[in-house]
N, C-alpha and C positions, 0 to 999 in steps of 0.2 A: 278492320278499320283502315282508312286511307286518309290522305289530306288533299283538299281541293286548292285552288289557286289563292284563296284567302289565307291558307295555313290552318284552317279550322279542321278538326278531325271529322271525317265523314264515315258513315256506316256502309261497309261493303257487303254485308250479309242481308238477306231479305228479312223483313219484319212482318209477322203474321198477326200481331196483336195490336189493336188500335191504341191501347194505353202505352205500349212500348213505342209505337210510332210517335205518339204525342209527346212522350217523354224525350225521345231523341230530338224531335223538332224544337221543343222548348229549351233544351240544353244547348243545342246548336245556336238557336236565336240568342240565347244568353251570351254565348261566346262572341257572336258577331256584334251584339250591342256593346259589349265591354270594349271591343276593338274600336268601334266607332266612337264610343263615349269618350275615351281618352281621359283627360282631366276635367271634362265638363260635368256639371251636376245634372244627370239624367236619371230618371226612374222608369222601370218597366212596369207596365200594367198588363195583367193576364186575366183571361176569363176564369171563372170560378172552378171549372173542371180541372184546370191545371193544379190548383191547390188541393182539391178533393182527391186527385189521383197521386198526391204527394210528389208533384213534379215541379214545385216552386223552388228552383235551384237558388234563386236569389232571395235572401231573407228580407230584402228591402222592397220586394215586389208589391205592388198594389193589386189586390184582388177585386175584380169587377164582378159583382153578383148580378147575373142576368136571368137566372131561372126563378120562376115565381114560387114553386112549391117549397113549403117549409122555410119561408123567408126569414122569420125571427130566429129559427134554429141555425140557419146558415150564417147570419150576422153574428150570432153568439159564438159559433165555432171558429170562424175565421179570426175574429178579434181576440178570442181567448188564446189562440195560437200566436198572437202578437202581430198579425199582419194588419196593415192599413187596408181600407176597403172603400169602394164606391158602389152605390146602389143604382141599378137601372131597371130591375125586374118588375117593379110595379108601375112603370110609366111607358108602357108599350103603345105608342100613338098609332100604330098601324092597325090596332084592334078597335074597330068601330063597332059600337053596339047601339041598339035602338034608343032614341030619345037623348036626354042629357047624359053624357057618359063621363064628363070630366069630374064629377064628385068623387069617384073612386080614386082618381089621381090625387086629388087634393087631400084625401084622408090618409095617404101614405106618409108615414113618418119613419125615416131611417134610424131613429133611435128607439123604436118601438120593439125592443127585445130585452130579454133578461140578461143583463151584463152589468159590470162595474162601471163607475164613471171613466176609468182608465180605458176600458174596452170601447165605450161609446165615443171617447175622444179619438179613437182610431178610424171612426167612420168619417171620411173626409167630405162626403157629400154624395152627389149622384146627378142623374140627368135622364132625360127621356130617350127612348130608343125607337127606331123606325126600321123594321125589316122591309125589304124591298119586293117581296113576292107579289104584292098587289098594289104596288105604288110605282108610278113613273112620273115623267115631267107634267102630265096632265092633271094629276091630283095631289102631288106632294105638298104644295103650298096650302091648300085648303085643309088638308088632313093634319098638317103641322099646326096651323094657326087658326084660332088663338089657343089651341089646347096645350102647345108647348109652353105657354106662359104659366100654366097651372103648376107644374113641378118647379119652375123657376121662382114663382112667388113663395112656394112652401119652403124651398131650400134657402132662399135669401131673407126670409122673414123670421121674426121671433117665434118661438114654439107655440105661444098663445094665439098666434094669427092662424086660426084653423077653422073658421066658420065659412062653409060654402055659401050660406045665405048672404054674408057680407061680401064674399069674393065675387058673386054673380055680377053685380053692377060694374065692378072693376074690369071684369073679363069682357063685358059688353062694350065698355068704354075703349078698351084695348083693341077690340075688333074694329070699331069705328076708326080708330087711329090708323090701323093697318090698311083699311079700305081707302082712306084719304091718301095714303102713300102708295096706292096702286097694287096692293097685295089682295088676292082673292081669298080672304079669310072667311071660313064658314061661321054661321051663327052658333054660338055656344049654348044658348038656352032656348032654342026654337025661333020662331019668326019674331023679328024685331025691326028696328029702323035706326038709322044714324042721321043726325042733323047734317044737312048739306049733301046727303047721298043722292046720286043721280040714278 
């Protein structure tokens, strides 16, 4: 080990294992964040593999769950260990499917896992994700909108607000609002129209 110009310990030996490299990276980032943080109230957010590989050096770290498989089990495990969490894995807006695809986003509930009320209180919320492999400046706005409004409504509404049938007209109205403001928002429910649309 050596020290770099920031005074943080660096690793002088080669690392041949991915999890060891990730562990080193997260611990180093934690040290740098502590230096930058000073007396300010700041919190680290780390992707879930940091926690699953037992690399969450900061017990106050927020674990961002982004992998879709075994979602309920992941939420239960992270919160049982006492970590706060954010959910993103059920709202991948870059994944386009045939027809009306926002219903699956609307049905996702971050509290839909076996856990105590204390565990569920550790779920701070969530938000949509957009991977950039098939997205650029030509299609990011229509791919995001109005679909990004779906997790927003679910996360900011009471738990009983969960009907896709009732949400459909609201999403259409929001799309029209976006079009009037100059955004190329795609139709959420198939062909439709907006009053005043040219």
